C-alpha positions as CSV (number, residue, x, y, z in Angstrom):
1,M,-26.4,14.7,39.7
2,N,-26.3,11.8,37.6
3,K,-27.5,12.7,34.1
4,L,-27.8,9.0,33.1
5,P,-31.4,6.7,34.1
6,Q,-31.7,4.2,36.3
7,I,-30.6,0.1,34.9
8,T,-34.3,-1.2,34.9
9,L,-35.7,-3.9,33.3
10,A,-37.0,-1.3,31.2
11,F,-33.6,0.2,30.5
12,W,-32.6,-3.0,29.3
13,V,-35.8,-3.2,27.1
14,M,-35.4,0.5,25.6
15,K,-31.4,0.1,24.9
16,I,-32.5,-3.6,22.9
17,C,-35.0,-1.6,20.8
18,A,-33.0,1.6,20.3
19,T,-29.6,-0.7,19.2
20,T,-32.3,-2.7,16.8
21,L,-33.4,0.8,15.4
22,G,-29.8,2.1,15.0
23,E,-29.1,-1.4,12.8
24,T,-32.1,-0.2,10.7
25,A,-31.6,2.6,10.4
26,G,-28.1,2.3,9.8
27,D,-28.7,0.2,6.8
28,L,-31.3,2.3,5.4
29,L,-28.8,5.5,4.9
30,S,-26.2,3.2,4.2
31,M,-27.8,0.7,1.5
32,T,-31.5,1.0,0.7
33,L,-30.7,4.9,0.3
34,N,-27.5,4.3,-1.3
35,V,-25.4,7.1,0.6
36,G,-22.4,4.9,1.1
37,Y,-21.0,3.7,4.4
38,A,-18.1,6.5,4.7
39,V,-20.9,10.3,4.1
40,S,-23.6,7.9,6.5
41,S,-20.6,7.5,8.8
42,L,-19.7,11.0,8.8
43,L,-23.3,12.2,9.0
44,L,-24.5,10.2,11.5
45,I,-21.1,10.6,13.8
46,S,-22.1,14.9,13.6
47,V,-25.9,14.3,14.7
48,F,-23.3,11.6,17.5
49,V,-21.5,14.9,18.5
50,L,-24.3,17.2,18.4
51,T,-26.7,15.3,20.2
52,L,-23.3,14.6,22.8
53,I,-22.9,18.4,23.1
54,T,-26.4,19.0,24.3
55,Q,-26.6,15.9,26.7
56,L,-23.7,17.2,27.9
57,M,-24.6,20.6,28.3
58,S,-27.8,19.5,30.1
59,K,-27.9,19.3,34.1
60,T,-30.3,16.3,35.4
61,Y,-31.5,13.5,33.6
62,K,-33.5,14.2,30.2
63,P,-34.9,10.6,28.8
64,V,-35.8,12.3,25.1
65,L,-32.1,13.3,24.9
66,Y,-30.6,10.4,26.8
67,W,-32.1,7.7,24.5
68,L,-31.3,10.2,21.2
69,V,-27.9,10.1,22.4
70,I,-28.2,6.1,22.6
71,L,-29.8,6.3,19.2
72,S,-27.4,7.9,17.2
73,T,-24.4,5.9,19.2
74,S,-26.0,2.8,17.4
75,T,-26.7,4.2,14.1
76,A,-23.3,5.9,13.6
77,G,-21.6,2.4,15.6
78,T,-23.6,0.7,12.8
79,T,-22.1,2.0,9.8
80,M,-19.1,2.9,10.8
81,S,-18.4,-0.6,11.3
82,D,-19.6,-1.2,8.2
83,F,-16.8,1.3,6.6
84,M,-14.2,-1.0,8.8
85,D,-15.5,-4.5,8.0
86,R,-16.8,-4.2,4.5
87,T,-15.1,-0.5,2.5
88,L,-11.2,-1.0,4.1
89,E,-11.9,-4.7,3.3
90,L,-10.8,-5.7,7.4
91,G,-13.7,-8.4,7.3
92,Y,-15.8,-8.6,10.0
93,A,-13.6,-11.1,12.3
94,T,-10.9,-8.5,12.0
95,G,-13.1,-5.5,12.9
96,S,-14.2,-7.1,15.9
97,M,-10.7,-8.0,17.5
98,I,-9.7,-4.2,17.1
99,L,-13.1,-2.6,18.6
100,I,-12.5,-5.2,21.1
101,A,-9.2,-3.9,21.6
102,I,-9.9,0.4,21.1
103,L,-13.4,-0.8,23.4
104,L,-10.6,-2.3,26.5
105,G,-8.5,0.5,26.1
106,I,-11.2,3.3,26.8
107,F,-12.0,0.8,29.8
108,A,-8.6,1.0,30.8
109,A,-7.8,4.8,30.7
110,W,-11.6,5.2,32.7
111,R,-10.2,3.6,35.3
112,L,-7.1,4.8,35.8
113,S,-8.1,8.2,35.5
114,G,-9.6,8.0,38.7
115,D,-13.4,8.1,37.9
116,S,-16.0,4.4,38.4
117,L,-16.9,3.0,36.1
118,N,-19.9,2.5,37.7
119,V,-22.6,4.0,35.8
120,T,-24.7,4.9,39.0
121,K,-21.8,7.0,39.8
122,V,-20.9,9.0,36.5
123,Q,-21.7,12.2,38.0
124,T,-18.3,14.2,36.3
125,F,-18.0,15.6,32.7
126,R,-14.8,13.6,32.1
127,G,-16.3,10.6,33.3
128,E,-19.3,11.5,31.3
129,M,-17.6,11.8,28.2
130,F,-15.8,8.1,29.2
131,Y,-19.0,6.6,29.8
132,W,-20.1,8.0,26.3
133,T,-17.1,6.6,24.3
134,A,-17.5,3.9,25.4
135,I,-20.8,3.6,24.6
136,L,-20.0,4.8,21.0
137,F,-17.6,2.0,20.5
138,S,-19.3,-1.0,22.4
139,N,-22.3,-0.6,19.3
140,T,-19.8,-0.2,16.7
141,L,-18.2,-3.6,17.7
142,G,-21.6,-4.6,18.6
143,T,-22.2,-4.0,15.0
144,A,-19.1,-6.5,14.1
145,L,-19.9,-9.0,16.0
146,G,-23.2,-9.8,14.8
147,D,-22.5,-8.8,11.2
148,Y,-20.1,-12.1,11.9
149,L,-22.1,-14.2,13.9
150,A,-24.7,-13.7,10.9
151,D,-23.0,-14.4,7.9
152,D,-19.5,-15.6,8.9
153,S,-19.9,-18.3,11.5
154,G,-22.7,-20.0,9.6
155,L,-25.4,-19.7,12.4
156,G,-27.6,-17.3,10.6
157,F,-29.4,-14.6,11.7
158,A,-31.7,-15.7,13.7
159,G,-29.1,-18.5,15.1
160,G,-27.0,-15.7,16.2
161,A,-30.0,-14.1,17.7
162,L,-30.6,-16.6,19.6
163,L,-26.5,-17.1,20.9
164,I,-26.7,-14.0,22.4
165,G,-29.7,-13.7,24.0
166,S,-28.7,-17.3,25.9
167,T,-25.7,-15.3,26.4
168,I,-27.4,-12.4,28.2
169,A,-29.5,-14.5,29.8
170,L,-26.6,-16.0,31.6
171,V,-25.1,-12.8,32.3
172,V,-28.7,-12.2,34.4
173,L,-28.0,-15.5,36.2
174,L,-24.7,-14.5,36.9
175,K,-25.5,-11.0,38.7
176,Y,-28.2,-12.4,41.2
177,F,-26.8,-16.1,41.8
178,T,-22.5,-14.7,41.5
179,K,-21.0,-12.5,43.3
180,I,-18.8,-11.8,40.2
181,S,-19.1,-7.5,39.8
182,S,-22.1,-5.8,39.5
183,V,-20.2,-2.9,36.9
184,L,-19.0,-5.7,35.3
185,L,-21.7,-7.5,34.4
186,F,-23.6,-4.0,33.5
187,W,-20.4,-3.8,30.7
188,V,-20.6,-6.9,29.2
189,A,-24.7,-7.2,29.2
190,F,-24.5,-3.1,27.9
191,V,-21.8,-4.7,24.7
192,L,-23.5,-7.8,24.3
193,T,-26.9,-6.1,23.8
194,R,-26.1,-4.7,20.8
195,P,-24.9,-7.5,18.4
196,F,-28.3,-9.0,19.7
197,G,-29.5,-6.1,18.5
198,A,-27.4,-6.0,14.9
199,T,-27.9,-9.6,14.9
200,L,-32.1,-9.3,15.4
201,G,-32.7,-6.1,13.3
202,D,-30.5,-8.3,10.2
203,F,-33.5,-10.6,11.1
204,L,-36.2,-8.3,11.2
205,T,-35.0,-6.7,7.2
206,K,-32.8,-9.6,5.5
207,P,-35.2,-11.6,2.7
208,H,-36.2,-14.4,3.7
209,A,-33.5,-16.6,0.8
210,K,-31.0,-14.9,4.1
211,G,-32.9,-16.6,6.8
212,G,-34.7,-13.0,7.3
213,L,-38.2,-12.2,7.5
214,D,-38.2,-9.2,5.0
215,F,-39.5,-6.8,6.4
216,G,-37.0,-4.0,5.2
217,T,-35.2,-1.1,6.5
218,I,-37.8,1.4,6.2
219,G,-40.9,-0.9,8.2
220,S,-38.7,-2.0,10.6
221,S,-36.9,1.2,11.2
222,L,-40.6,2.8,11.8
223,V,-41.9,-0.5,14.4
224,L,-39.1,-0.1,16.1
225,A,-39.3,4.3,16.4
226,G,-42.6,3.7,17.6
227,V,-41.9,1.2,20.5
228,L,-39.5,3.5,21.5
229,V,-41.0,7.0,21.1
230,V,-44.1,5.2,23.3
231,M,-41.3,3.8,26.3
232,I,-39.5,7.1,26.4
233,A,-42.7,9.1,26.4
234,G,-43.3,6.7,29.5
235,A,-40.0,7.4,30.6
236,S,-40.6,11.6,30.3
237,F,-43.7,11.4,32.2
238,A,-42.3,9.2,35.0
239,Q,-39.3,11.3,35.3
240,N,-41.5,14.4,35.3
241,K,-43.7,13.4,38.0
242,Y,-40.6,12.3,40.5
243,G,-39.3,15.3,39.6
244,K,-42.5,17.3,41.2
245,Q,-42.5,15.2,43.6
246,A,-38.9,15.9,44.7
247,T,-39.6,19.5,44.8
248,A,-42.7,19.8,46.5
249,E,-40.7,17.6,49.6
250,L,-37.9,20.1,49.6
251,T,-40.6,22.9,49.7
C-alpha cells in the first residue's frame, strides 16, 4: 500500500509551507536562539530519524505523520546546508554543487535498485528509504540554492523567490503541454520548491535593510505553522472520510 499522499495542488501548497517553515524554524534554532549550526543539525537530524522511523513503521498514509517527516527534513536541511556553507566555509555555490552531485547519486542508485522513481508506485521499504533520502538532500540543496540566489547572485530575497517561482511555473507548463516525463518534472518541481521556500522564508524574516519584510523568525514560523496545521487537519479529515467509505464498500 502506498503510504504517500496524492500529488494535487494542495500537496504543493503544503510542501511550500512546510519548506518555508523549515527555513524559518531552522534559522530560529541556529541563529535566533544561538544554538549554532552544528548542534542544530545534530538535534534536527535526530528529530528527522525519529519521525522517519515512525513513518516507516506505519502501514498506511497518515497526513500528520507524513508532513512531520517533511517538516523535519526541511529544518534539518536548513541547518545542514548552513553548516556546510558557513561553518565549513564551503560557500553557497560549492555547497550546492556538492549537494547536486549527492542527489544525482541517490537517484542513480534508486533507479539501479529496480524500484520506480514514480512516487505513486513507492510501495517497498527500500523504495521508501530512497524517497526520504532524496527528500532530505533535496531540501538541503534547496536551502543552499536559495541562499545563493538571495545573497551571492545579487537578486535579493524577493528576486530569488520570483526567479524560482517563475521556474516552477515553467515546469507546470511543461507537464501539461509537453510529453516530458512526469516523474522527471515531479522531482524537478520538488527540488525547486525548497529554494522557493528558502528565499520566501528569508524574505519574510530578514530586516528591511536587507530587502526582507522583517517579520522575524518567531513571527514567521508561527504564521506558517498555523497555515500548515489547518491544511494538515483538512487532509486528515479527508483521509479519514475516504478510509471509512472504502471500508463500507468492502463490507
